[in-house]
N, C-alpha and C positions, 0 to 999 in steps of 0.2 A: 388482468393485463400485466405483462412483464414490465419490470422497471427498465428504464433506458440503459442503465449500466449492464444489466443482464443481456439485453438484446445485442448491445455493442460487443460484449465479451464473446458471445456466440459467433458473431460475424468476424471478429478480429483474431480469435485464438488460432484458427487454422493458418492464417497468414503469418502470424508471429512464429508459430512452430516451424513452418516451411523455411523461415529465415534463420533457423537455428537458435531461436530465443524462446523464452517462456514469458507468458503474460502475468505480470505480478499483480496489477490492479487496474481497474477502470474507474475513473472519477468524472462525475458530471456536476459541476459546482458553479455558483454565481459569485463573481468577484467584481467589485466596482461597477456594477450595473451590466456586466457582460457575462454570458454563459460560456464556460470552458468544458470541453470534452477532452480528457487526458487519458492516454494509455501509458502505463509504466511497465517497461520491459526489463528483463534480466537475461544474462548469458554468462556461462562459465568463462572466466577471463575478462569479463566486463563488456558493456555495451559501448559501441562507438557511433559517431554521427551517421555513418553509412547504414548501420542497422536501423537507426531511427528514420532515416530518409526513405529507405526501401519499404519499410512497414507502413510509414505514413502515406506514401503514394498509393499503395495497394488498398489499404483500409479506407482511405479517403474516397477512392473510386467505388468501393462497396457501399459506403455510407451514402454517397450520391445516388446509387442505384436503388437501395432499399429505402432510404429516407426515413429512418426511425425517429428523427427529431424534427418537430414542426418549426420551431423558432430558429433564429440564426445563432451560431456559436463559433467559437474558435477551437480548432482541433490541434492537439499537440501530442507528440510521441516523445517520451524521454526515458532515461534510465531510472530504475527504482531507487538508485542511490545507495551509498554505503550506510546511511542512517535512515533507512526505509522504515515505514510504519508496519507493525505486525498487526494483522487483523483476523486472519482465519486460523482455526486450530492447527492446520498444517504448517503455518508460518511459525507458530510457537514451538511446535515439535522440532522443526528443522533447526531453529536457532537456540534450542535449549543449551544452557551453559554459556551463552553469549552475554556481553555487557549490554544493558538496556537503560533507557530513561523512561520512566512511567510518570504520566501527569494525571492528576485527579481533578474532578469537578469541584470538590470542596476541600478546604485545608484539612490535613491530618497532622496533629502536633505542630500546627502553625505553618505547614509547608504544603505545596501543591505539586512539587516535583521531587522525584526520588530516583537515584541512580544506584545500580547494583547489577548482579548477575541473575539472569533468568534461571530460576531453579524449579519452577513448577507451573503447570497450567492444568486447570480442571474446570471444564464447562464454562469458560469465560473468566474464571477467577485466575489471577496471576500472582505468583510468588516470586519475590526477588530477595537475594541475599547481598547484604552490604557489610563487609567485615564479619563480625560475629552475629549480626542481627539478621533474622529472616522475617520479612513482612509479607502478609497476604492481603491482596486487594480484590474485593468482589467486583464482578462485572459492572454493576451499576455505579461504582465509584470511579471507574477508569475512563478518562477522557481520551487518552492516547498512550500507546506503547510503541517506542521505536528503538531500533538498534542504536548503540552508542559506539562511536569510534574512539579508541583510547590511543594517545600518543605517548 
């Protein structure tokens, strides 16, 4: 049986593309006792509220029709954001050379958060360079990798 996020991705992606956007991620999570289904979208030049509204209306209708989720949930459509999480190999390839923040499950050298430039990705392992130091983190060490905006 397919995961809910995979089913929703298949339903939503054509609608998102028709609206000139790309589907960055689908998230189905429980927060404060309530289930949330979230679509994160992206577009050259940035996503605006009209993009979110148009996609939300169409996908909501599809979800009502297909009904892939048995329990109640809150449906949201939003921008992937400037500091979006990198999850898939294509995400890492696209943003190679970009500033990132990497969080680990367990401390390394007394820290669980590392900032630097994404300089490598290999089968889930991530390499980042901060100054003169290059660090490699294996897939099972990594809790989260997200883009970092520098001012």
